[in-house]
Every structure is written in C-alpha cells, then in structure tokens.
C-alpha positions in Angstrom: 8.4 -0.6 -1.1 8.5 -3.8 -2.8 4.5 -5.0 -1.0 3.4 -1.3 -2.2 4.7 -1.8 -5.8 3.0 -5.0 -6.5 0.1 -3.9 -4.4 -0.9 -1.1 -6.5 0.7 -2.8 -9.7 -2.7 -5.7 -8.6 -5.2 -2.6 -8.4 -4.2 -1.0 -11.8 -4.4 -4.5 -13.3 -7.9 -5.6 -11.7 -9.2 -2.7 -11.6 -9.0 -2.1 -15.9 -10.4 -5.3 -15.8 -13.8 -4.0 -14.0 -12.7 -5.4 -10.7 -13.9 -3.4 -7.5 -10.3 -2.9 -6.0 -9.3 -1.4 -2.7 -5.7 -1.1 -1.9 -4.0 -0.8 1.8 -0.6 -0.6 3.6 -0.7 -2.4 7.1 2.0 -0.9 8.6 1.7 1.9 11.2 3.4 4.5 8.2 4.4 3.9 4.6 8.5 3.3 4.1 10.2 4.1 1.4 13.8 3.3 0.5 15.5 5.8 1.7 20.0 6.8 0.9 20.8 3.4 2.9 18.8 0.0 3.5 18.5 1.1 7.2 17.1 4.6 7.0 14.0 4.5 5.4 12.2 7.6 3.9 9.5 7.3 6.6 5.7 9.2 6.0 2.1 9.2 7.3 -0.6 7.4 5.8 -2.5 11.4 5.4 0.6 12.3 2.8 -0.8 12.1 -0.9 1.8 10.4 -3.1 2.5 13.8 -5.2 3.2 15.2 -1.8 6.0 12.2 -1.6 7.3 12.1 -5.0 7.7 15.9 -4.7 9.5 15.8 -1.4 11.6 12.6 -3.0 12.7 15.2 -6.0 13.4 18.2 -3.6 15.3 15.6 -1.5 17.4 14.0 -4.1 15.7 13.6 -7.5 18.3 12.1 -9.3 18.7 9.2 -7.2 14.9 8.6 -6.7 14.6 9.1 -10.4 17.2 6.2 -11.1 15.6 3.7 -8.2 12.5 3.9 -10.0 10.4 4.9 -6.4 9.4 8.2 -8.7 7.6 6.5 -10.7 5.9 4.4 -9.1 4.7 7.2 -7.1 3.5 8.7 -10.3 1.9 5.5 -11.2 -0.2 5.4 -7.7 -1.1 9.3 -8.1 -2.8 8.0 -11.4 -4.6 5.2 -9.2 -6.0 7.3 -6.2 -4.7 10.1 -3.8 -3.0 8.9 -1.0 -2.2 5.3 0.4 -5.2 3.9 3.4 -4.1 1.4 5.7 -6.0 -1.1 6.2 -6.4 -1.3 10.3 -8.2 2.2 9.7 -10.9 1.0 7.2 -14.3 -1.0 8.3 -15.7 -2.0 4.8 -16.5 -5.2 4.2 -14.8 -7.1 1.6 -15.3 -10.9 0.2 -11.2 -11.6 -1.0 -8.1 -10.1 0.5 -5.2 -10.6 -1.6 -1.9 -9.8 0.6 1.7 -9.6 -1.8 4.1 -10.7 1.5 3.5 -12.9 4.3 4.4 -10.2 6.8 1.2 -8.5 5.8 -1.1 -11.5 5.7 -0.3 -11.7 8.9 -0.8 -8.3 9.8 -4.4 -8.7 8.2 -5.7 -11.7 9.4 -4.4 -10.3 13.3 -6.8 -7.3 12.4 -9.7 -9.5 11.1 -9.3 -11.3 14.5 -8.9 -8.6 17.2 -11.7 -6.7 15.1 -15.3 -6.3 16.7 -17.5 -8.2 14.3 -19.9 -6.3 12.7 -21.6 -8.5 10.0 -20.1 -12.2 10.6 -19.7 -12.6 7.1 -16.8 -14.7 6.0 -13.5 -12.9 4.2 -11.0 -15.2 2.5 -7.9 -14.0 3.6 -5.3 -15.2 0.4 -1.3 -14.2 -0.2 0.1 -14.3 -3.4 3.8 -14.4 -1.8 
C-alpha cells in the first residue's frame, strides 16, 4: 500500500507541475491492507479505484475509512480510473522513478528481459 500511496501522490504533484506523468504497479496484483497484515485485500489491475473503494466500504467501511485507505482510493480515482501494471505497458519513457527498492528491481528486470524496439536509454531512479 505504501508504494501505491507514494507513487500516486508523486503522480499528482508532478502532473500539477506540468510534467507528463504515468504511474504503475509492478506486482502481479493490487494488494491493499486487509483485516490482518498477512491477509491483504487483492484486486486485479483491471479493477477501477472506484470499484475497490465501494468493495471496501461494503466489507468494512469504518475500518477502511479510519486507516485512510478510502481517502487514498478517492484521491487515486481523481487521478486516473484504475491502476496500471508496468510490465503490460510498452510506451517509451525517458525516466522511471520507483518508490521502493523491490519495485526498482522489478522494473529493471522487466526492462532487461524486454525485446528492445527503439534502443533508447531510460534512466531508472529509486527514491526510497
């Protein structure tokens, strides 16, 4: 959750400053804190932030409101409709920022194994 929160907040701030920005997850699915630390609530990347928010309200709105998850999902809805997975995007980027070392590792691995099309360099920077 912390990576989603940081990356989407960075997306919001950079977009407001006039940068062309995209934000992505790098895991296999979207994981949000659940009732226990080892039991996350899991969604596919095709699930919209609105659908996630409504699902969590239905499951335990008070819990997810008090821990800030509903607020974060509401902010994310205003930025873009749904999360996107980096490994499924083939757009060209000049710079990729990551907010966690494990995400940095996944991004670098993905770029390394991808078939190169443009042979243009990309800078990958971790800010963790």
